[in-house]
C-alpha positions as CSV (number, residue, x, y, z in Angstrom):
1,X,-21.3,15.3,-24.8
2,X,-22.3,17.3,-27.9
3,X,-23.0,16.0,-31.4
4,X,-21.3,18.2,-33.9
5,X,-22.4,16.3,-37.0
6,X,-25.1,13.6,-37.0
7,X,-24.8,10.7,-39.5
8,X,-27.2,7.8,-40.2
9,X,-26.7,4.5,-38.3
10,X,-26.1,1.4,-40.3
11,X,-28.7,-1.3,-39.9
12,X,-27.9,-5.0,-40.5
13,X,-30.3,-8.0,-41.0
14,X,-30.1,-11.7,-40.3
15,X,-32.5,-14.6,-40.6
16,X,-32.7,-16.9,-37.6
17,X,-32.0,-20.5,-38.7
18,X,-34.2,-21.9,-36.0
19,X,-37.5,-19.9,-36.3
20,X,-36.9,-18.1,-39.6
21,X,-37.6,-14.7,-38.1
22,X,-35.9,-11.7,-39.8
23,X,-34.0,-9.6,-37.3
24,X,-32.7,-6.1,-37.8
25,X,-29.9,-4.9,-35.5
26,X,-27.2,-2.2,-35.0
27,X,-23.6,-2.9,-34.5
28,X,-23.9,-1.6,-30.9
29,X,-26.4,-4.4,-30.2
30,X,-23.9,-7.1,-31.1
31,X,-22.1,-8.8,-28.2
32,X,-18.3,-8.6,-28.2
33,X,-18.3,-12.3,-29.3
34,X,-20.1,-11.4,-32.5
35,X,-23.4,-12.9,-31.7
36,X,-26.9,-11.7,-30.9
37,X,-29.8,-13.7,-29.4
38,X,-33.0,-14.2,-31.4
39,X,-35.7,-12.3,-29.6
40,X,-38.3,-14.9,-30.7
41,X,-36.7,-18.2,-29.9
42,X,-33.5,-17.2,-28.0
43,X,-31.0,-18.9,-30.4
44,X,-27.5,-17.4,-30.5
45,X,-26.9,-16.2,-34.1
46,X,-23.7,-14.9,-35.7
47,X,-24.3,-11.2,-36.5
48,X,-22.2,-9.9,-39.3
49,X,-21.4,-6.1,-39.2
50,X,-19.7,-5.9,-42.6
51,X,-22.4,-5.2,-45.1
52,X,-25.3,-3.1,-43.9
53,X,-28.8,-3.6,-45.2
54,X,-29.5,0.1,-45.0
55,X,-29.3,3.1,-42.7
56,X,-31.5,4.4,-40.0
57,X,-32.4,7.8,-41.5
58,X,-35.8,8.2,-39.8
59,X,-34.5,8.9,-36.4
60,X,-32.0,11.5,-37.7
61,X,-34.7,13.3,-39.7
62,X,-37.2,13.2,-36.7
63,X,-34.6,14.6,-34.3
64,X,-33.7,17.5,-36.6
65,X,-37.3,18.7,-36.9
């Protein structure tokens, strides 16, 4: 596979209702049911992939150097 044009990856954020941890995630990390597991307490959390918090620009810039 060859990347012809690299674009930044959208990053989403959610706050765990159980432990109040803020979690950043990519759409590819969301289970097909629409949930992720909190890495701190293990609670299953609805993970929206509609409005990104930002974009992962650092990895793109590092790989181009």
